[in-house]
DRENPA-3360 file (N, C-alpha, C; in nm, 2 decimals, always signed):
BEGIN
1 = MSIYGEYL = -3.23/-2.79/-2.02/-3.24/-2.63/-1.95/-3.12/-2.65/-1.81 ~ -3.04/-2.56/-1.78/-2.93/-2.52/-1.67/-3.00/-2.54/-1.56 ~ -2.87/-2.59/-1.50/-2.95/-2.63/-1.36/-3.00/-2.50/-1.29 ~ -2.96/-2.42/-1.29/-2.98/-2.27/-1.27/-3.10/-2.26/-1.30 ~ -3.15/-2.28/-1.41/-3.27/-2.23/-1.49/-3.25/-2.07/-1.54 ~ -3.40/-1.99/-1.46/-3.43/-1.89/-1.52/-3.31/-1.81/-1.45 ~ -3.24/-1.85/-1.32/-3.18/-1.76/-1.25/-3.06/-1.71/-1.26 ~ -3.02/-1.73/-1.35/-2.87/-1.75/-1.42/-2.84/-1.66/-1.49;
9 = PALKEVME = -2.94/-1.56/-1.50/-2.91/-1.40/-1.55/-2.89/-1.37/-1.38 ~ -2.95/-1.37/-1.27/-2.93/-1.27/-1.21/-2.83/-1.35/-1.13 ~ -2.77/-1.48/-1.13/-2.64/-1.48/-1.07/-2.55/-1.38/-1.12 ~ -2.57/-1.43/-1.28/-2.43/-1.33/-1.34/-2.49/-1.17/-1.26 ~ -2.55/-1.11/-1.24/-2.57/-0.96/-1.19/-2.54/-0.95/-1.05 ~ -2.55/-1.06/-0.97/-2.54/-1.06/-0.84/-2.39/-1.05/-0.82 ~ -2.33/-1.15/-0.92/-2.14/-1.17/-0.89/-2.10/-1.03/-0.91 ~ -2.16/-1.00/-1.03/-2.10/-0.87/-1.08/-2.11/-0.74/-1.01;
17 = RIVGRIES = -2.20/-0.73/-0.92/-2.25/-0.61/-0.81/-2.13/-0.62/-0.73 ~ -2.11/-0.76/-0.66/-2.03/-0.80/-0.56/-1.86/-0.79/-0.54 ~ -1.84/-0.79/-0.75/-1.73/-0.79/-0.79/-1.69/-0.63/-0.78 ~ -1.79/-0.57/-0.82/-1.76/-0.39/-0.86/-1.74/-0.32/-0.71 ~ -1.78/-0.40/-0.58/-1.79/-0.31/-0.49/-1.63/-0.32/-0.41 ~ -1.64/-0.46/-0.48/-1.52/-0.48/-0.40/-1.39/-0.42/-0.46 ~ -1.39/-0.42/-0.63/-1.31/-0.34/-0.70/-1.23/-0.20/-0.68 ~ -1.42/-0.15/-0.61/-1.42/+0.02/-0.59/-1.30/+0.01/-0.46;
25 = FNEAYQKE = -1.34/-0.10/-0.34/-1.26/-0.10/-0.24/-1.10/-0.09/-0.27 ~ -1.07/-0.14/-0.39/-0.94/-0.17/-0.37/-0.89/-0.06/-0.47 ~ -0.95/+0.01/-0.52/-0.90/+0.14/-0.58/-0.89/+0.26/-0.51 ~ -0.99/+0.25/-0.36/-0.98/+0.34/-0.26/-0.84/+0.33/-0.17 ~ -0.87/+0.20/-0.15/-0.75/+0.18/-0.06/-0.64/+0.21/-0.10 ~ -0.58/+0.18/-0.23/-0.47/+0.19/-0.32/-0.45/+0.37/-0.28 ~ -0.56/+0.45/-0.37/-0.52/+0.56/-0.33/-0.51/+0.66/-0.23 ~ -0.54/+0.56/-0.11/-0.55/+0.59/+0.03/-0.37/+0.58/+0.05;
33 = HGEPLYEH = -0.35/+0.43/+0.04/-0.23/+0.40/+0.10/-0.12/+0.34/-0.02 ~ -0.15/+0.39/-0.09/-0.01/+0.36/-0.22/+0.00/+0.19/-0.21 ~ -0.07/+0.14/-0.17/-0.06/+0.01/-0.22/-0.20/-0.06/-0.24 ~ -0.22/-0.14/-0.33/-0.39/-0.22/-0.36/-0.41/-0.32/-0.17 ~ -0.51/-0.33/-0.21/-0.58/-0.37/-0.04/-0.56/-0.55/-0.11 ~ -0.55/-0.63/-0.22/-0.55/-0.72/-0.26/-0.46/-0.75/-0.35 ~ -0.37/-0.85/-0.38/-0.32/-0.92/-0.50/-0.40/-0.92/-0.62 ~ -0.51/-0.98/-0.61/-0.58/-1.08/-0.74/-0.70/-1.12/-0.68;
41 = LNYRIKSE = -0.81/-1.10/-0.74/-0.95/-1.15/-0.71/-1.01/-1.22/-0.83 ~ -1.04/-1.36/-0.78/-1.10/-1.44/-0.92/-1.24/-1.50/-0.84 ~ -1.33/-1.50/-0.97/-1.45/-1.49/-0.95/-1.53/-1.56/-1.04 ~ -1.64/-1.67/-0.98/-1.73/-1.76/-1.11/-1.85/-1.78/-1.06 ~ -1.96/-1.82/-1.16/-2.03/-1.93/-1.16/-2.03/-2.06/-1.17 ~ -2.05/-2.14/-1.05/-1.99/-2.27/-1.06/-2.02/-2.35/-1.17 ~ -1.99/-2.45/-1.25/-1.98/-2.45/-1.39/-2.12/-2.61/-1.34 ~ -2.20/-2.56/-1.48/-2.30/-2.68/-1.43/-2.25/-2.87/-1.45;
49 = ESMLEKLE = -2.14/-2.87/-1.49/-2.08/-2.99/-1.43/-2.03/-3.01/-1.28 ~ -2.01/-2.88/-1.28/-1.93/-2.90/-1.13/-2.03/-2.91/-0.99 ~ -2.09/-2.79/-1.04/-2.29/-2.80/-0.96/-2.31/-2.94/-0.96 ~ -2.36/-3.04/-1.07/-2.42/-3.15/-1.04/-2.36/-3.24/-0.99 ~ -2.21/-3.22/-0.98/-2.14/-3.33/-0.91/-2.12/-3.32/-0.78 ~ -2.14/-3.21/-0.74/-2.13/-3.15/-0.58/-2.27/-3.22/-0.55 ~ -2.35/-3.21/-0.59/-2.48/-3.23/-0.59/-2.51/-3.41/-0.54 ~ -2.44/-3.49/-0.64/-2.44/-3.60/-0.63/-2.38/-3.61/-0.54;
57 = RKHLEATT = -2.28/-3.57/-0.49/-2.14/-3.60/-0.39/-2.23/-3.61/-0.26 ~ -2.35/-3.50/-0.25/-2.39/-3.43/-0.13/-2.50/-3.57/-0.12 ~ -2.53/-3.61/-0.21/-2.71/-3.71/-0.21/-2.80/-3.60/-0.22 ~ -2.81/-3.53/-0.28/-2.86/-3.40/-0.29/-2.95/-3.45/-0.43 ~ -3.07/-3.41/-0.44/-3.17/-3.41/-0.60/-3.07/-3.30/-0.66 ~ -3.11/-3.27/-0.79/-3.04/-3.24/-0.89/-3.17/-3.09/-0.93 ~ -3.15/-3.02/-0.84/-3.29/-2.92/-0.81/-3.25/-2.76/-0.84 ~ -3.29/-2.70/-0.88/-3.21/-2.58/-0.91/-3.25/-2.54/-0.77;
65 = YNALVTLK = -3.32/-2.56/-0.68/-3.32/-2.48/-0.54/-3.24/-2.57/-0.42 ~ -3.19/-2.67/-0.48/-3.09/-2.67/-0.40/-2.95/-2.67/-0.44 ~ -2.92/-2.61/-0.61/-2.83/-2.56/-0.64/-2.81/-2.38/-0.60 ~ -2.91/-2.33/-0.57/-2.90/-2.19/-0.55/-2.91/-2.19/-0.36 ~ -2.98/-2.29/-0.35/-3.01/-2.19/-0.18/-2.94/-2.36/-0.10 ~ -2.96/-2.45/-0.12/-2.91/-2.58/-0.04/-2.75/-2.55/+0.02 ~ -2.69/-2.54/-0.08/-2.53/-2.53/-0.10/-2.46/-2.41/-0.13 ~ -2.56/-2.30/-0.16/-2.48/-2.18/-0.13/-2.37/-2.12/-0.18;
73 = DAIGLRIV = -2.30/-2.20/-0.30/-2.21/-2.14/-0.36/-2.17/-2.19/-0.49 ~ -2.31/-2.15/-0.55/-2.31/-2.10/-0.68/-2.24/-2.01/-0.73 ~ -2.24/-1.93/-0.68/-2.11/-1.74/-0.68/-2.03/-1.76/-0.61 ~ -1.88/-1.77/-0.62/-1.80/-1.81/-0.55/-1.64/-1.69/-0.64 ~ -1.59/-1.64/-0.50/-1.54/-1.55/-0.50/-1.37/-1.58/-0.36 ~ -1.28/-1.54/-0.46/-1.16/-1.59/-0.41/-1.05/-1.48/-0.39 ~ -1.05/-1.41/-0.30/-0.95/-1.27/-0.31/-0.82/-1.32/-0.26 ~ -0.77/-1.24/-0.30/-0.60/-1.28/-0.23/-0.49/-1.17/-0.17;
81 = TTFVDDVF = -0.47/-1.16/-0.07/-0.39/-1.03/-0.04/-0.26/-1.08/+0.02 ~ -0.18/-0.95/-0.02/+0.00/-0.99/+0.08/+0.00/-1.06/+0.18 ~ -0.06/-0.95/+0.30/-0.06/-0.96/+0.41/-0.20/-1.03/+0.51 ~ -0.14/-1.04/+0.62/-0.27/-1.12/+0.67/-0.36/-0.99/+0.72 ~ -0.36/-0.89/+0.80/-0.42/-0.79/+0.80/-0.56/-0.74/+0.68 ~ -0.47/-0.74/+0.54/-0.56/-0.69/+0.48/-0.69/-0.82/+0.45 ~ -0.67/-0.93/+0.48/-0.73/-1.02/+0.49/-0.88/-0.98/+0.57 ~ -0.85/-0.92/+0.67/-0.93/-0.88/+0.80/-1.02/-0.77/+0.74;
89 = EVVRLIKG = -0.94/-0.69/+0.67/-0.95/-0.57/+0.65/-1.08/-0.57/+0.51 ~ -1.04/-0.70/+0.46/-1.15/-0.73/+0.33/-1.31/-0.73/+0.40 ~ -1.27/-0.81/+0.51/-1.37/-0.90/+0.56/-1.46/-0.83/+0.64 ~ -1.36/-0.68/+0.67/-1.46/-0.57/+0.69/-1.55/-0.48/+0.66 ~ -1.50/-0.45/+0.52/-1.56/-0.40/+0.41/-1.68/-0.49/+0.32 ~ -1.69/-0.61/+0.35/-1.75/-0.70/+0.29/-1.84/-0.69/+0.41 ~ -1.88/-0.68/+0.51/-1.99/-0.69/+0.61/-2.04/-0.55/+0.61 ~ -2.00/-0.48/+0.60/-2.02/-0.31/+0.56/-2.10/-0.30/+0.46;
97 = LEFVNVVE = -2.14/-0.40/+0.36/-2.17/-0.32/+0.23/-2.36/-0.36/+0.28 ~ -2.43/-0.23/+0.20/-2.53/-0.29/+0.24/-2.66/-0.36/+0.24 ~ -2.61/-0.43/+0.10/-2.69/-0.53/+0.05/-2.66/-0.69/+0.11 ~ -2.57/-0.65/+0.16/-2.54/-0.83/+0.22/-2.56/-0.85/+0.34 ~ -2.61/-0.98/+0.37/-2.57/-1.01/+0.52/-2.50/-1.14/+0.49 ~ -2.41/-1.16/+0.62/-2.33/-1.27/+0.64/-2.38/-1.38/+0.70 ~ -2.46/-1.45/+0.66/-2.52/-1.63/+0.68/-2.42/-1.69/+0.76 ~ -2.27/-1.70/+0.73/-2.23/-1.80/+0.77/-2.06/-1.76/+0.75;
105 = EKDYISHA = -1.94/-1.79/+0.88/-1.84/-1.72/+0.86/-1.74/-1.86/+0.93 ~ -1.64/-1.84/+0.87/-1.53/-1.94/+0.96/-1.40/-1.88/+0.89 ~ -1.34/-1.90/+1.06/-1.19/-1.81/+1.03/-1.10/-1.93/+1.08 ~ -1.04/-1.98/+0.95/-0.96/-2.07/+0.94/-0.80/-2.03/+0.94 ~ -0.79/-1.89/+0.95/-0.65/-1.80/+0.97/-0.65/-1.80/+1.10 ~ -0.73/-1.80/+1.19/-0.69/-1.80/+1.36/-0.70/-1.92/+1.44 ~ -0.81/-2.00/+1.34/-0.81/-2.18/+1.39/-0.80/-2.26/+1.25 ~ -0.65/-2.30/+1.25/-0.65/-2.37/+1.10/-0.71/-2.51/+1.13;
113 = KENGYRSY = -0.74/-2.55/+1.01/-0.77/-2.68/+1.01/-0.67/-2.76/+1.04 ~ -0.69/-2.92/+1.08/-0.61/-2.98/+1.15/-0.49/-3.03/+1.04 ~ -0.54/-3.01/+0.93/-0.42/-3.06/+0.78/-0.33/-2.90/+0.79 ~ -0.32/-2.78/+0.84/-0.27/-2.69/+0.83/-0.33/-2.59/+0.72 ~ -0.47/-2.58/+0.69/-0.54/-2.50/+0.56/-0.61/-2.40/+0.65 ~ -0.51/-2.29/+0.62/-0.61/-2.14/+0.67/-0.62/-2.06/+0.53 ~ -0.74/-2.02/+0.57/-0.84/-1.89/+0.47/-0.92/-1.86/+0.56 ~ -1.00/-1.73/+0.49/-1.11/-1.72/+0.58/-1.20/-1.72/+0.48;
121 = HMIIQVTS = -1.32/-1.78/+0.55/-1.44/-1.83/+0.45/-1.59/-1.76/+0.47 ~ -1.65/-1.72/+0.40/-1.79/-1.67/+0.47/-1.88/-1.70/+0.35 ~ -2.00/-1.73/+0.39/-2.14/-1.75/+0.31/-2.22/-1.59/+0.35 ~ -2.22/-1.53/+0.23/-2.33/-1.40/+0.19/-2.45/-1.40/+0.14 ~ -2.54/-1.38/+0.20/-2.65/-1.33/+0.14/-2.66/-1.21/+0.06 ~ -2.70/-1.20/-0.06/-2.71/-1.10/-0.15/-2.85/-1.03/-0.19 ~ -2.88/-0.93/-0.15/-3.01/-0.86/-0.20/-3.01/-0.83/-0.33 ~ -3.14/-0.90/-0.45/-3.07/-0.82/-0.58/-3.25/-0.81/-0.62;
129 = HQKDVLGH = -3.27/-0.69/-0.73/-3.42/-0.62/-0.78/-3.47/-0.75/-0.83 ~ -3.39/-0.85/-0.86/-3.45/-0.98/-0.93/-3.54/-1.10/-0.88 ~ -3.62/-1.16/-0.91/-3.69/-1.24/-0.84/-3.63/-1.38/-0.82 ~ -3.59/-1.45/-0.74/-3.55/-1.56/-0.67/-3.64/-1.71/-0.67 ~ -3.53/-1.76/-0.64/-3.60/-1.98/-0.65/-3.75/-1.96/-0.55 ~ -3.70/-1.88/-0.45/-3.83/-1.88/-0.37/-3.95/-1.78/-0.40 ~ -3.92/-1.74/-0.50/-4.02/-1.64/-0.56/-4.06/-1.49/-0.53 ~ -3.96/-1.47/-0.45/-3.94/-1.34/-0.39/-3.91/-1.25/-0.46;
137 = QPGSFYAE = -3.96/-1.11/-0.46/-3.87/-1.03/-0.56/-3.92/-0.87/-0.54 ~ -3.79/-0.81/-0.44/-3.66/-0.83/-0.45/-3.64/-0.97/-0.41 ~ -3.55/-1.04/-0.44/-3.52/-1.22/-0.43/-3.38/-1.17/-0.34 ~ -3.30/-1.28/-0.31/-3.19/-1.29/-0.28/-3.07/-1.41/-0.31 ~ -2.97/-1.38/-0.33/-2.87/-1.52/-0.37/-2.78/-1.50/-0.24 ~ -2.67/-1.66/-0.29/-2.59/-1.67/-0.16/-2.47/-1.69/-0.30 ~ -2.37/-1.63/-0.22/-2.20/-1.63/-0.27/-2.13/-1.68/-0.19 ~ -2.03/-1.80/-0.20/-1.93/-1.77/-0.09/-1.81/-1.72/-0.16;
145 = IQIRTIAM = -1.73/-1.67/-0.04/-1.59/-1.57/-0.06/-1.51/-1.62/+0.04 ~ -1.41/-1.66/-0.06/-1.29/-1.73/+0.02/-1.17/-1.58/+0.05 ~ -1.08/-1.60/+0.11/-1.02/-1.47/+0.11/-0.88/-1.53/+0.23 ~ -0.76/-1.53/+0.18/-0.61/-1.56/+0.22/-0.53/-1.49/+0.15 ~ -0.37/-1.53/+0.26/-0.28/-1.48/+0.19/-0.24/-1.53/+0.03 ~ -0.10/-1.49/-0.05/-0.05/-1.54/-0.14/+0.00/-1.67/-0.08 ~ +0.08/-1.64/+0.06/+0.15/-1.80/+0.09/+0.01/-1.88/+0.13 ~ -0.11/-1.86/+0.21/-0.20/-1.97/+0.19/-0.29/-2.00/+0.08;
153 = DSWAALEH = -0.28/-1.94/-0.01/-0.35/-1.98/-0.18/-0.21/-2.07/-0.23 ~ -0.11/-2.06/-0.21/+0.00/-2.13/-0.29/-0.01/-2.25/-0.20 ~ -0.02/-2.25/-0.10/-0.06/-2.40/+0.00/-0.19/-2.47/-0.01 ~ -0.28/-2.41/-0.05/-0.39/-2.47/-0.10/-0.39/-2.54/-0.23 ~ -0.36/-2.45/-0.30/-0.33/-2.49/-0.42/-0.24/-2.63/-0.46 ~ -0.16/-2.64/-0.36/-0.11/-2.79/-0.38/-0.17/-2.88/-0.29 ~ -0.25/-2.87/-0.22/-0.30/-2.96/-0.13/-0.44/-2.99/-0.17 ~ -0.49/-2.92/-0.31/-0.60/-2.94/-0.35/-0.52/-3.04/-0.49;
161 = QMSYKKNI = -0.44/-3.05/-0.52/-0.34/-3.13/-0.60/-0.38/-3.25/-0.54 ~ -0.30/-3.26/-0.48/-0.32/-3.38/-0.39/-0.42/-3.40/-0.35 ~ -0.53/-3.35/-0.29/-0.67/-3.45/-0.26/-0.74/-3.50/-0.40 ~ -0.69/-3.45/-0.50/-0.82/-3.47/-0.64/-0.71/-3.59/-0.73 ~ -0.56/-3.61/-0.67/-0.51/-3.65/-0.77/-0.53/-3.81/-0.66 ~ -0.55/-3.93/-0.74/-0.57/-4.05/-0.71/-0.44/-4.15/-0.71 ~ -0.44/-4.26/-0.62/-0.33/-4.35/-0.66/-0.17/-4.30/-0.59 ~ -0.16/-4.18/-0.50/-0.08/-4.15/-0.47/+0.00/-4.20/-0.42;
169 = KNRELISS = +0.15/-4.23/-0.41/+0.26/-4.29/-0.32/+0.29/-4.22/-0.21 ~ +0.31/-4.29/-0.11/+0.33/-4.18/+0.07/+0.26/-4.09/+0.07 ~ +0.11/-4.08/+0.04/+0.03/-4.02/+0.09/+0.06/-3.95/+0.24 ~ +0.04/-4.03/+0.32/+0.05/-3.97/+0.44/+0.20/-3.89/+0.48 ~ +0.30/-3.92/+0.41/+0.43/-3.85/+0.44/+0.43/-3.70/+0.37 ~ +0.40/-3.70/+0.25/+0.27/-3.57/+0.20/+0.23/-3.52/+0.28 ~ +0.12/-3.55/+0.37/+0.03/-3.49/+0.41/+0.11/-3.42/+0.54 ~ +0.21/-3.52/+0.60/+0.27/-3.43/+0.69/+0.39/-3.36/+0.64;
177 = ELKRVADE = +0.46/-3.34/+0.51/+0.52/-3.23/+0.50/+0.40/-3.08/+0.50 ~ +0.29/-3.16/+0.41/+0.22/-3.03/+0.38/+0.19/-2.91/+0.49 ~ +0.14/-3.04/+0.62/+0.13/-3.00/+0.72/+0.25/-2.89/+0.83 ~ +0.39/-2.96/+0.76/+0.48/-2.87/+0.84/+0.54/-2.73/+0.74 ~ +0.49/-2.76/+0.61/+0.50/-2.62/+0.57/+0.43/-2.51/+0.57 ~ +0.28/-2.58/+0.59/+0.15/-2.49/+0.59/+0.22/-2.39/+0.75 ~ +0.27/-2.43/+0.86/+0.30/-2.43/+0.98/+0.41/-2.28/+0.95 ~ +0.48/-2.38/+0.89/+0.66/-2.24/+0.78/+0.53/-2.12/+0.76;
185 = LASCDLSM = +0.47/-2.12/+0.66/+0.43/-2.00/+0.57/+0.31/-1.96/+0.67 ~ +0.26/-1.97/+0.79/+0.20/-1.92/+0.87/+0.27/-1.81/+0.95 ~ +0.39/-1.87/+1.00/+0.54/-1.79/+1.02/+0.58/-1.72/+0.94 ~ +0.60/-1.71/+0.86/+0.64/-1.65/+0.74/+0.52/-1.51/+0.73 ~ +0.41/-1.55/+0.71/+0.31/-1.42/+0.71/+0.31/-1.35/+0.84 ~ +0.33/-1.42/+0.94/+0.34/-1.33/+1.10/+0.48/-1.22/+1.05 ~ +0.56/-1.27/+1.00/+0.68/-1.22/+1.01/+0.73/-1.08/+0.93 ~ +0.64/-1.12/+0.83/+0.58/-1.05/+0.68/+0.48/-0.91/+0.73;
193 = QTIRDLIN = +0.36/-0.99/+0.84/+0.28/-0.82/+0.85/+0.35/-0.76/+0.97 ~ +0.46/-0.83/+1.07/+0.53/-0.75/+1.16/+0.64/-0.66/+1.07 ~ +0.69/-0.70/+1.01/+0.78/-0.58/+0.91/+0.70/-0.48/+0.84 ~ +0.58/-0.51/+0.84/+0.54/-0.41/+0.73/+0.50/-0.32/+0.86 ~ +0.46/-0.37/+0.95/+0.39/-0.26/+1.06/+0.47/-0.19/+1.12 ~ +0.59/-0.24/+1.11/+0.72/-0.18/+1.18/+0.78/-0.06/+1.07 ~ +0.76/-0.10/+0.91/+0.80/+0.02/+0.82/+0.66/+0.15/+0.83 ~ +0.54/+0.09/+0.84/+0.46/+0.16/+0.86/+0.46/+0.27/+0.93;
201 = RS = +0.50/+0.23/+1.08/+0.51/+0.28/+1.22/+0.67/+0.45/+1.21 ~ +0.75/+0.41/+1.12/+0.90/+0.47/+1.12/+0.90/+0.59/+1.04;
% end
């Protein structure tokens, strides 16, 4: 049986509900402003293999409760925007959803990680008409959302590649270069936002 047990259909329903609303935000924004709110939206339910690996890495028992409640990222979404301001507009819209409760936020854009990582993370609790692992009906399920610009996303992909590759030579040098590039990309994001603001005000 799947680590998600009988709750896999509910996870899919919850994910589709969130995605549907985010896509409707994008359509409405494009109609009003003539450009999309975000460039692309990726989403997934964490695979059985990945969930079991994470539970083991976190020294947690491989139970459905731990997969759905303790870790809170069985459902994952990544929203990639062109401009920094659009990241915060997406955050605002998600917070306004009537079936969503934000339980955790980490703003790594205003306060970047030491290695240069920038992104906006949210853990949300989503109300569902289906029963949850605690036996509540209506129930609730968790999802993790990452929102970042194209520049931040490109950097994160490269950093992720280095983190998971073993036996890399000159790791310290590469980490230093990644930090330098992260700062340069952040400066470019700021310049792009400034230029966009000037265009919109003209």
